[in-house]
N, CA, C and O atoms as CSV, one atom per row, in Angstrom:
chain,resi,resn,atom,element,x,y,z
A,1,MET,N,N,0.853,-1.171,0.000
A,1,MET,CA,C,0.000,0.000,0.000
A,1,MET,C,C,0.895,1.228,0.000
A,1,MET,O,O,1.831,1.321,0.793
A,2,VAL,N,N,0.610,2.156,-0.877
A,2,VAL,CA,C,1.418,3.361,-0.958
A,2,VAL,C,C,1.122,4.281,0.207
A,2,VAL,O,O,0.076,4.186,0.849
A,3,SER,N,N,2.060,5.172,0.468
A,3,SER,CA,C,1.963,6.071,1.615
A,3,SER,C,C,0.672,6.883,1.612
A,3,SER,O,O,0.048,7.046,2.661
A,4,SER,N,N,0.262,7.394,0.452
A,4,SER,CA,C,-0.948,8.209,0.405
A,4,SER,C,C,-2.177,7.418,0.855
A,4,SER,O,O,-3.081,7.978,1.475
A,5,GLN,N,N,-2.214,6.126,0.547
A,5,GLN,CA,C,-3.331,5.293,0.995
A,5,GLN,C,C,-3.289,5.100,2.501
A,5,GLN,O,O,-4.330,5.112,3.158
A,6,LYS,N,N,-2.095,4.923,3.053
A,6,LYS,CA,C,-1.976,4.798,4.511
A,6,LYS,C,C,-2.431,6.088,5.193
A,6,LYS,O,O,-3.121,6.053,6.212
A,7,ASP,N,N,-2.036,7.220,4.621
A,7,ASP,CA,C,-2.454,8.509,5.173
A,7,ASP,C,C,-3.962,8.673,5.078
A,7,ASP,O,O,-4.601,9.192,5.993
A,8,TRP,N,N,-4.530,8.220,3.952
A,8,TRP,CA,C,-5.965,8.321,3.755
A,8,TRP,C,C,-6.705,7.488,4.807
A,8,TRP,O,O,-7.684,7.956,5.388
A,9,ILE,N,N,-6.248,6.273,5.049
A,9,ILE,CA,C,-6.891,5.414,6.052
A,9,ILE,C,C,-6.726,6.013,7.442
A,9,ILE,O,O,-7.643,5.942,8.260
A,10,LYS,N,N,-5.566,6.603,7.719
A,10,LYS,CA,C,-5.355,7.244,9.023
A,10,LYS,C,C,-6.335,8.403,9.207
A,10,LYS,O,O,-6.950,8.536,10.265
A,11,ALA,N,N,-6.482,9.245,8.173
A,11,ALA,CA,C,-7.416,10.367,8.252
A,11,ALA,C,C,-8.856,9.878,8.383
A,11,ALA,O,O,-9.643,10.439,9.145
A,12,LEU,N,N,-9.192,8.834,7.639
A,12,LEU,CA,C,-10.529,8.247,7.728
A,12,LEU,C,C,-10.780,7.715,9.133
A,12,LEU,O,O,-11.869,7.890,9.679
A,13,ASN,N,N,-9.792,7.075,9.710
A,13,ASN,CA,C,-9.914,6.532,11.054
A,13,ASN,C,C,-10.165,7.646,12.071
A,13,ASN,O,O,-11.000,7.499,12.963
A,14,GLU,N,N,-9.452,8.745,11.938
A,14,GLU,CA,C,-9.649,9.866,12.853
A,14,GLU,C,C,-11.069,10.418,12.741
A,14,GLU,O,O,-11.706,10.718,13.751
A,15,LYS,N,N,-11.560,10.550,11.509
A,15,LYS,CA,C,-12.909,11.075,11.290
A,15,LYS,C,C,-13.971,10.121,11.841
A,15,LYS,O,O,-14.901,10.544,12.527
A,16,VAL,N,N,-13.822,8.834,11.533
A,16,VAL,CA,C,-14.778,7.825,11.995
A,16,VAL,C,C,-14.783,7.753,13.520
A,16,VAL,O,O,-15.843,7.667,14.139
A,17,SER,N,N,-13.611,7.787,14.112
A,17,SER,CA,C,-13.537,7.719,15.571
A,17,SER,C,C,-14.266,8.881,16.220
A,17,SER,O,O,-14.943,8.700,17.232
A,18,SER,N,N,-14.137,10.082,15.645
A,18,SER,CA,C,-14.818,11.234,16.233
A,18,SER,C,C,-16.326,11.195,15.972
A,18,SER,O,O,-17.115,11.579,16.835
A,19,LEU,N,N,-16.725,10.732,14.786
A,19,LEU,CA,C,-18.151,10.692,14.455
A,19,LEU,C,C,-18.891,9.582,15.179
A,19,LEU,O,O,-20.051,9.750,15.555
A,20,LEU,N,N,-18.235,8.455,15.375
A,20,LEU,CA,C,-18.918,7.289,15.935
A,20,LEU,C,C,-18.502,6.969,17.366
A,20,LEU,O,O,-18.759,5.865,17.847
A,21,SER,N,N,-17.866,7.911,18.050
A,21,SER,CA,C,-17.517,7.635,19.434
A,21,SER,C,C,-18.794,7.536,20.257
A,21,SER,O,O,-19.740,8.299,20.062
A,22,ASP,N,N,-18.802,6.612,21.150
A,22,ASP,CA,C,-19.955,6.376,22.028
A,22,ASP,C,C,-21.228,6.031,21.273
A,22,ASP,O,O,-22.320,6.399,21.706
A,23,THR,N,N,-21.108,5.340,20.165
A,23,THR,CA,C,-22.280,4.903,19.428
A,23,THR,C,C,-22.981,3.786,20.194
A,23,THR,O,O,-22.359,3.082,20.989
A,24,SER,N,N,-24.260,3.634,19.953
A,24,SER,CA,C,-25.018,2.584,20.637
A,24,SER,C,C,-24.961,1.248,19.890
A,24,SER,O,O,-25.606,0.284,20.301
A,25,ILE,N,N,-24.200,1.185,18.805
A,25,ILE,CA,C,-24.052,-0.070,18.073
A,25,ILE,C,C,-23.150,-0.998,18.881
A,25,ILE,O,O,-22.056,-0.609,19.290
A,26,ASP,N,N,-23.614,-2.225,19.107
A,26,ASP,CA,C,-22.829,-3.181,19.881
A,26,ASP,C,C,-21.647,-3.710,19.089
A,26,ASP,O,O,-20.511,-3.685,19.562
A,27,SER,N,N,-21.916,-4.188,17.885
A,27,SER,CA,C,-20.860,-4.816,17.100
A,27,SER,C,C,-21.222,-4.745,15.617
A,27,SER,O,O,-22.351,-5.042,15.225
A,28,LEU,N,N,-20.243,-4.347,14.801
A,28,LEU,CA,C,-20.453,-4.249,13.365
A,28,LEU,C,C,-19.096,-4.261,12.675
A,28,LEU,O,O,-18.166,-3.582,13.109
A,29,LYS,N,N,-18.985,-5.040,11.592
A,29,LYS,CA,C,-17.791,-5.018,10.749
A,29,LYS,C,C,-18.235,-4.815,9.310
A,29,LYS,O,O,-18.982,-5.623,8.759
A,30,VAL,N,N,-17.762,-3.716,8.700
A,30,VAL,CA,C,-18.093,-3.391,7.323
A,30,VAL,C,C,-16.803,-3.397,6.519
A,30,VAL,O,O,-15.902,-2.594,6.765
A,31,GLN,N,N,-16.720,-4.304,5.560
A,31,GLN,CA,C,-15.532,-4.446,4.713
A,31,GLN,C,C,-15.697,-3.595,3.458
A,31,GLN,O,O,-16.781,-3.548,2.876
A,32,TYR,N,N,-14.636,-2.929,3.045
A,32,TYR,CA,C,-14.613,-2.141,1.817
A,32,TYR,C,C,-13.489,-2.649,0.927
A,32,TYR,O,O,-12.368,-2.862,1.389
A,33,GLU,N,N,-13.793,-2.839,-0.350
A,33,GLU,CA,C,-12.794,-3.258,-1.328
A,33,GLU,C,C,-12.842,-2.262,-2.477
A,33,GLU,O,O,-13.851,-2.134,-3.170
A,34,LEU,N,N,-11.735,-1.563,-2.663
A,34,LEU,CA,C,-11.613,-0.565,-3.714
A,34,LEU,C,C,-10.610,-1.095,-4.728
A,34,LEU,O,O,-9.448,-1.328,-4.394
A,35,VAL,N,N,-11.058,-1.286,-5.975
A,35,VAL,CA,C,-10.226,-1.909,-7.005
A,35,VAL,C,C,-9.774,-0.851,-8.009
A,35,VAL,O,O,-10.596,-0.144,-8.592
A,36,SER,N,N,-8.453,-0.750,-8.203
A,36,SER,CA,C,-7.914,0.225,-9.163
A,36,SER,C,C,-8.033,-0.316,-10.580
A,36,SER,O,O,-8.342,-1.489,-10.787
A,37,GLU,N,N,-7.783,0.560,-11.559
A,37,GLU,CA,C,-7.834,0.137,-12.955
A,37,GLU,C,C,-6.806,-0.953,-13.239
A,37,GLU,O,O,-7.025,-1.801,-14.104
A,38,GLY,N,N,-5.693,-0.937,-12.521
A,38,GLY,CA,C,-4.667,-1.965,-12.676
A,38,GLY,C,C,-4.996,-3.237,-11.912
A,38,GLY,O,O,-4.172,-4.149,-11.832
A,39,LYS,N,N,-6.205,-3.300,-11.348
A,39,LYS,CA,C,-6.723,-4.453,-10.597
A,39,LYS,C,C,-6.063,-4.633,-9.226
A,39,LYS,O,O,-6.210,-5.683,-8.601
A,40,ASP,N,N,-5.326,-3.595,-8.748
A,40,ASP,CA,C,-4.836,-3.627,-7.379
A,40,ASP,C,C,-6.023,-3.379,-6.465
A,40,ASP,O,O,-6.918,-2.602,-6.799
A,41,LYS,N,N,-6.034,-4.030,-5.324
A,41,LYS,CA,C,-7.166,-3.914,-4.415
A,41,LYS,C,C,-6.726,-3.287,-3.097
A,41,LYS,O,O,-5.765,-3.735,-2.472
A,42,LEU,N,N,-7.434,-2.258,-2.692
A,42,LEU,CA,C,-7.252,-1.651,-1.379
A,42,LEU,C,C,-8.389,-2.188,-0.518
A,42,LEU,O,O,-9.562,-1.954,-0.809
A,43,SER,N,N,-8.037,-2.904,0.537
A,43,SER,CA,C,-9.041,-3.463,1.438
A,43,SER,C,C,-8.889,-2.822,2.809
A,43,SER,O,O,-7.790,-2.740,3.358
A,44,TYR,N,N,-10.002,-2.376,3.344
A,44,TYR,CA,C,-10.022,-1.834,4.695
A,44,TYR,C,C,-11.403,-2.098,5.275
A,44,TYR,O,O,-12.347,-2.387,4.540
A,45,TYR,N,N,-11.515,-1.999,6.585
A,45,TYR,CA,C,-12.822,-2.253,7.183
A,45,TYR,C,C,-13.067,-1.376,8.391
A,45,TYR,O,O,-12.145,-0.963,9.095
A,46,LEU,N,N,-14.335,-1.109,8.606
A,46,LEU,CA,C,-14.807,-0.369,9.762
A,46,LEU,C,C,-15.245,-1.393,10.794
A,46,LEU,O,O,-16.046,-2.283,10.509
A,47,SER,N,N,-14.713,-1.251,11.978
A,47,SER,CA,C,-15.082,-2.141,13.071
A,47,SER,C,C,-15.677,-1.300,14.194
A,47,SER,O,O,-15.059,-0.344,14.663
A,48,VAL,N,N,-16.880,-1.666,14.618
A,48,VAL,CA,C,-17.512,-1.010,15.756
A,48,VAL,C,C,-17.734,-2.088,16.808
A,48,VAL,O,O,-18.365,-3.112,16.545
A,49,HIS,N,N,-17.205,-1.840,18.003
A,49,HIS,CA,C,-17.342,-2.814,19.083
A,49,HIS,C,C,-17.448,-2.069,20.407
A,49,HIS,O,O,-16.601,-1.237,20.733
A,50,ASP,N,N,-18.480,-2.372,21.153
A,50,ASP,CA,C,-18.712,-1.752,22.462
A,50,ASP,C,C,-18.661,-0.227,22.406
A,50,ASP,O,O,-18.084,0.412,23.286
A,51,GLY,N,N,-19.265,0.352,21.370
A,51,GLY,CA,C,-19.371,1.797,21.288
A,51,GLY,C,C,-18.164,2.516,20.723
A,51,GLY,O,O,-18.169,3.745,20.653
A,52,ALA,N,N,-17.133,1.797,20.319
A,52,ALA,CA,C,-15.942,2.426,19.755
A,52,ALA,C,C,-15.781,2.006,18.297
A,52,ALA,O,O,-15.956,0.836,17.957
A,53,ALA,N,N,-15.448,2.966,17.441
A,53,ALA,CA,C,-15.281,2.703,16.011
A,53,ALA,C,C,-13.831,2.906,15.596
A,53,ALA,O,O,-13.143,3.802,16.086
A,54,CYS,N,N,-13.382,2.047,14.674
A,54,CYS,CA,C,-12.009,2.128,14.205
A,54,CYS,C,C,-11.929,1.585,12.784
A,54,CYS,O,O,-12.618,0.622,12.444
A,55,VAL,N,N,-11.090,2.200,11.953
A,55,VAL,CA,C,-10.854,1.723,10.598
A,55,VAL,C,C,-9.520,0.996,10.582
A,55,VAL,O,O,-8.531,1.480,11.131
A,56,HIS,N,N,-9.502,-0.183,9.942
A,56,HIS,CA,C,-8.303,-1.017,9.874
A,56,HIS,C,C,-7.965,-1.311,8.420
A,56,HIS,O,O,-8.856,-1.424,7.579
A,57,GLU,N,N,-6.692,-1.433,8.132
A,57,GLU,CA,C,-6.266,-1.906,6.821
A,57,GLU,C,C,-6.481,-3.407,6.759
A,57,GLU,O,O,-6.427,-4.086,7.784
A,58,GLY,N,N,-6.723,-3.927,5.571
A,58,GLY,CA,C,-6.799,-5.366,5.387
A,58,GLY,C,C,-8.209,-5.900,5.316
A,58,GLY,O,O,-9.168,-5.169,5.068
A,59,ILE,N,N,-8.306,-7.191,5.541
A,59,ILE,CA,C,-9.571,-7.910,5.406
A,59,ILE,C,C,-10.056,-8.341,6.781
A,59,ILE,O,O,-9.313,-8.947,7.553
A,60,ALA,N,N,-11.304,-8.023,7.075
A,60,ALA,CA,C,-11.905,-8.363,8.367
A,60,ALA,C,C,-12.274,-9.838,8.400
A,60,ALA,O,O,-12.725,-10.405,7.405
A,61,SER,N,N,-12.076,-10.440,9.548
A,61,SER,CA,C,-12.623,-11.780,9.730
A,61,SER,C,C,-14.096,-11.599,10.094
A,61,SER,O,O,-14.440,-10.776,10.943
A,62,ASN,N,N,-14.941,-12.360,9.457
A,62,ASN,CA,C,-16.383,-12.332,9.749
A,62,ASN,C,C,-17.018,-10.961,9.541
A,62,ASN,O,O,-17.734,-10.475,10.417
A,63,ALA,N,N,-16.768,-10.332,8.397
A,63,ALA,CA,C,-17.420,-9.053,8.098
A,63,ALA,C,C,-18.920,-9.273,7.966
A,63,ALA,O,O,-19.360,-10.273,7.398
A,64,ASP,N,N,-19.700,-8.339,8.490
A,64,ASP,CA,C,-21.157,-8.418,8.375
A,64,ASP,C,C,-21.610,-8.105,6.956
A,64,ASP,O,O,-22.554,-8.706,6.443
A,65,ILE,N,N,-20.924,-7.156,6.330
A,65,ILE,CA,C,-21.294,-6.724,4.991
A,65,ILE,C,C,-20.037,-6.241,4.270
A,65,ILE,O,O,-19.112,-5.717,4.890
A,66,THR,N,N,-20.021,-6.425,2.949
A,66,THR,CA,C,-18.872,-6.012,2.143
A,66,THR,C,C,-19.345,-5.168,0.971
A,66,THR,O,O,-20.293,-5.526,0.272
A,67,PHE,N,N,-18.670,-4.043,0.769
A,67,PHE,CA,C,-18.895,-3.173,-0.373
A,67,PHE,C,C,-17.687,-3.285,-1.283
A,67,PHE,O,O,-16.556,-3.101,-0.834
A,68,SER,N,N,-17.911,-3.586,-2.563
A,68,SER,CA,C,-16.833,-3.666,-3.553
A,68,SER,C,C,-17.138,-2.685,-4.675
A,68,SER,O,O,-18.252,-2.645,-5.199
A,69,VAL,N,N,-16.129,-1.891,-5.038
A,69,VAL,CA,C,-16.337,-0.852,-6.049
A,69,VAL,C,C,-15.003,-0.545,-6.718
A,69,VAL,O,O,-13.943,-0.671,-6.105
A,70,SER,N,N,-15.072,-0.141,-7.977
A,70,SER,CA,C,-13.854,0.276,-8.669
A,70,SER,C,C,-13.478,1.683,-8.211
A,70,SER,O,O,-14.312,2.446,-7.723
A,71,GLU,N,N,-12.217,1.997,-8.381
A,71,GLU,CA,C,-11.729,3.318,-7.995
A,71,GLU,C,C,-12.448,4.422,-8.786
A,71,GLU,O,O,-12.792,5.463,-8.227
A,72,SER,N,N,-12.671,4.192,-10.072
A,72,SER,CA,C,-13.337,5.215,-10.881
A,72,SER,C,C,-14.788,5.421,-10.445
A,72,SER,O,O,-15.266,6.555,-10.420
A,73,THR,N,N,-15.484,4.354,-10.106
A,73,THR,CA,C,-16.862,4.490,-9.618
A,73,THR,C,C,-16.881,5.194,-8.268
A,73,THR,O,O,-17.736,6.046,-8.026
A,74,ALA,N,N,-15.948,4.846,-7.388
A,74,ALA,CA,C,-15.871,5.498,-6.079
A,74,ALA,C,C,-15.623,6.993,-6.234
A,74,ALA,O,O,-16.183,7.803,-5.495
A,75,THR,N,N,-14.785,7.353,-7.196
A,75,THR,CA,C,-14.506,8.764,-7.461
A,75,THR,C,C,-15.763,9.476,-7.942
A,75,THR,O,O,-16.038,10.602,-7.528
A,76,GLN,N,N,-16.524,8.826,-8.813
A,76,GLN,CA,C,-17.770,9.421,-9.308
A,76,GLN,C,C,-18.784,9.595,-8.185
A,76,GLN,O,O,-19.472,10.613,-8.117
A,77,ILE,N,N,-18.876,8.604,-7.308
A,77,ILE,CA,C,-19.798,8.696,-6.167
A,77,ILE,C,C,-19.366,9.834,-5.256
A,77,ILE,O,O,-20.192,10.644,-4.834
A,78,HIS,N,N,-18.081,9.897,-4.953
A,78,HIS,CA,C,-17.561,10.923,-4.055
A,78,HIS,C,C,-17.781,12.328,-4.605
A,78,HIS,O,O,-18.091,13.247,-3.846
A,79,SER,N,N,-17.626,12.504,-5.914
A,79,SER,CA,C,-17.784,13.830,-6.529
A,79,SER,C,C,-19.246,14.219,-6.716
A,79,SER,O,O,-19.552,15.380,-6.987
A,80,GLY,N,N,-20.146,13.252,-6.573
A,80,GLY,CA,C,-21.565,13.524,-6.772
A,80,GLY,C,C,-22.029,13.286,-8.200
A,80,GLY,O,O,-23.200,13.491,-8.517
A,81,ALA,N,N,-21.115,12.855,-9.064
A,81,ALA,CA,C,-21.482,12.588,-10.460
A,81,ALA,C,C,-22.336,11.334,-10.595
A,81,ALA,O,O,-23.038,11.164,-11.591
A,82,LEU,N,N,-22.281,10.465,-9.608
A,82,LEU,CA,C,-23.038,9.209,-9.610
A,82,LEU,C,C,-23.533,8.950,-8.198
A,82,LEU,O,O,-22.758,9.022,-7.245
A,83,SER,N,N,-24.802,8.654,-8.057
A,83,SER,CA,C,-25.328,8.351,-6.720
A,83,SER,C,C,-24.984,6.916,-6.341
A,83,SER,O,O,-24.782,6.062,-7.205
A,84,THR,N,N,-24.923,6.673,-5.073
A,84,THR,CA,C,-24.673,5.322,-4.572
A,84,THR,C,C,-25.748,4.373,-5.066
A,84,THR,O,O,-25.461,3.236,-5.442
A,85,GLU,N,N,-26.983,4.843,-5.065
A,85,GLU,CA,C,-28.105,4.014,-5.495
A,85,GLU,C,C,-27.967,3.605,-6.959
A,85,GLU,O,O,-28.155,2.437,-7.302
A,86,LYS,N,N,-27.635,4.574,-7.826
A,86,LYS,CA,C,-27.470,4.260,-9.243
A,86,LYS,C,C,-26.292,3.320,-9.461
A,86,LYS,O,O,-26.367,2.409,-10.286
A,87,ALA,N,N,-25.205,3.535,-8.726
A,87,ALA,CA,C,-24.041,2.645,-8.849
A,87,ALA,C,C,-24.434,1.224,-8.480
A,87,ALA,O,O,-24.028,0.272,-9.146
A,88,PHE,N,N,-25.223,1.077,-7.420
A,88,PHE,CA,C,-25.676,-0.245,-6.995
A,88,PHE,C,C,-26.581,-0.871,-8.051
A,88,PHE,O,O,-26.395,-2.029,-8.424
A,89,LEU,N,N,-27.556,-0.107,-8.529
A,89,LEU,CA,C,-28.507,-0.635,-9.507
A,89,LEU,C,C,-27.849,-0.995,-10.836
A,89,LEU,O,O,-28.312,-1.897,-11.534
A,90,LYS,N,N,-26.778,-0.297,-11.185
A,90,LYS,CA,C,-26.046,-0.589,-12.424
A,90,LYS,C,C,-25.019,-1.709,-12.242
A,90,LYS,O,O,-24.361,-2.110,-13.202
A,91,GLY,N,N,-24.884,-2.212,-11.015
A,91,GLY,CA,C,-23.919,-3.280,-10.758
A,91,GLY,C,C,-22.496,-2.783,-10.602
A,91,GLY,O,O,-21.561,-3.583,-10.618
A,92,LEU,N,N,-22.311,-1.483,-10.452
A,92,LEU,CA,C,-20.971,-0.909,-10.287
A,92,LEU,C,C,-20.516,-0.941,-8.835
A,92,LEU,O,O,-19.318,-0.897,-8.553
A,93,LEU,N,N,-21.460,-1.017,-7.927
A,93,LEU,CA,C,-21.201,-1.151,-6.497
A,93,LEU,C,C,-21.831,-2.468,-6.074
A,93,LEU,O,O,-23.046,-2.643,-6.162
A,94,VAL,N,N,-20.999,-3.391,-5.615
A,94,VAL,CA,C,-21.483,-4.718,-5.234
A,94,VAL,C,C,-21.543,-4.793,-3.713
A,94,VAL,O,O,-20.578,-4.464,-3.024
A,95,VAL,N,N,-22.681,-5.225,-3.206
A,95,VAL,CA,C,-22.895,-5.357,-1.765
A,95,VAL,C,C,-23.192,-6.816,-1.469
A,95,VAL,O,O,-24.103,-7.408,-2.048
A,96,THR,N,N,-22.409,-7.394,-0.555
A,96,THR,CA,C,-22.648,-8.777,-0.138
A,96,THR,C,C,-22.681,-8.834,1.391
A,96,THR,O,O,-22.109,-7.978,2.066
A,97,GLY,N,N,-23.339,-9.826,1.909
A,97,GLY,CA,C,-23.403,-9.997,3.355
A,97,GLY,C,C,-24.802,-9.764,3.876
A,97,GLY,O,O,-25.780,-9.848,3.133
A,98,ASP,N,N,-24.887,-9.470,5.162
A,98,ASP,CA,C,-26.158,-9.317,5.855
A,98,ASP,C,C,-26.590,-7.854,5.848
A,98,ASP,O,O,-26.215,-7.087,6.735
A,99,VAL,N,N,-27.375,-7.472,4.853
A,99,VAL,CA,C,-27.806,-6.095,4.693
A,99,VAL,C,C,-28.671,-5.652,5.881
A,99,VAL,O,O,-28.664,-4.476,6.245
A,100,GLU,N,N,-29.408,-6.577,6.480
A,100,GLU,CA,C,-30.252,-6.230,7.628
A,100,GLU,C,C,-29.432,-5.706,8.793
A,100,GLU,O,O,-29.887,-4.814,9.509
A,101,VAL,N,N,-28.229,-6.238,9.003
A,101,VAL,CA,C,-27.359,-5.751,10.073
A,101,VAL,C,C,-27.015,-4.285,9.821
A,101,VAL,O,O,-27.021,-3.471,10.744
A,102,LEU,N,N,-26.716,-3.959,8.576
A,102,LEU,CA,C,-26.385,-2.585,8.227
A,102,LEU,C,C,-27.594,-1.664,8.389
A,102,LEU,O,O,-27.455,-0.544,8.878
A,103,ILE,N,N,-28.751,-2.118,7.990
A,103,ILE,CA,C,-29.969,-1.299,8.127
A,103,ILE,C,C,-30.233,-0.992,9.594
A,103,ILE,O,O,-30.573,0.139,9.941
A,104,ARG,N,N,-30.081,-1.986,10.451
A,104,ARG,CA,C,-30.271,-1.747,11.892
A,104,ARG,C,C,-29.224,-0.771,12.420
A,104,ARG,O,O,-29.534,0.078,13.256
A,105,ALA,N,N,-27.994,-0.885,11.941
A,105,ALA,CA,C,-26.927,0.007,12.396
A,105,ALA,C,C,-27.185,1.443,11.945
A,105,ALA,O,O,-26.893,2.386,12.680
A,106,ILE,N,N,-27.727,1.611,10.747
A,106,ILE,CA,C,-27.983,2.957,10.223
A,106,ILE,C,C,-28.951,3.709,11.126
A,106,ILE,O,O,-28.823,4.921,11.297
A,107,GLU,N,N,-29.907,3.010,11.697
A,107,GLU,CA,C,-30.847,3.654,12.616
A,107,GLU,C,C,-30.105,4.297,13.780
A,107,GLU,O,O,-30.504,5.357,14.264
A,108,HIS,N,N,-29.024,3.658,14.232
A,108,HIS,CA,C,-28.243,4.196,15.338
A,108,HIS,C,C,-27.309,5.316,14.886
A,108,HIS,O,O,-26.868,6.128,15.699
A,109,LEU,N,N,-27.011,5.358,13.594
A,109,LEU,CA,C,-26.056,6.342,13.084
A,109,LEU,C,C,-26.707,7.638,12.645
A,109,LEU,O,O,-26.014,8.632,12.428
A,110,GLU,N,N,-28.023,7.649,12.510
A,110,GLU,CA,C,-28.697,8.859,12.064
A,110,GLU,C,C,-28.553,9.923,13.145
A,110,GLU,O,O,-29.100,9.818,14.243
A,111,SER,N,N,-27.795,10.945,12.783
A,111,SER,CA,C,-27.458,11.973,13.751
A,111,SER,C,C,-27.183,13.271,13.005
A,111,SER,O,O,-26.726,13.226,11.863
A,112,PRO,N,N,-27.445,14.423,13.610
A,112,PRO,CA,C,-27.169,15.684,12.918
A,112,PRO,C,C,-25.684,15.896,12.629
A,112,PRO,O,O,-25.352,16.656,11.718
A,113,ASN,N,N,-24.772,15.248,13.376
A,113,ASN,CA,C,-23.341,15.481,13.110
A,113,ASN,C,C,-22.788,14.604,12.017
A,113,ASN,O,O,-21.612,14.753,11.685
A,114,LEU,N,N,-23.541,13.706,11.437
A,114,LEU,CA,C,-22.981,12.828,10.395
A,114,LEU,C,C,-23.143,13.430,9.027
A,114,LEU,O,O,-22.730,12.828,8.036
């Protein structure tokens, strides 16, 4: 993993930790797979356990849900050129795992600071 990716995960971890500190979610693991045009894969996951959230590099054991997306699609989603919903419906964003776990977690995450 190149340095910029490590810095990105570190910054993401800081943001997630501040946004999700003291969350009422008991346990959640969300895996993310970002695939570059050269087919290199950046894998990281969000882990929430006992009210604390942290982002880790690598592949989670027993992830509840996994999001897989190409780097170009992720860039389009981030810029607002493509909605997450359209990316999913077009098959550009692949979601696997227990979606119900994520839906229940979202109820706990709905907050004015997010």
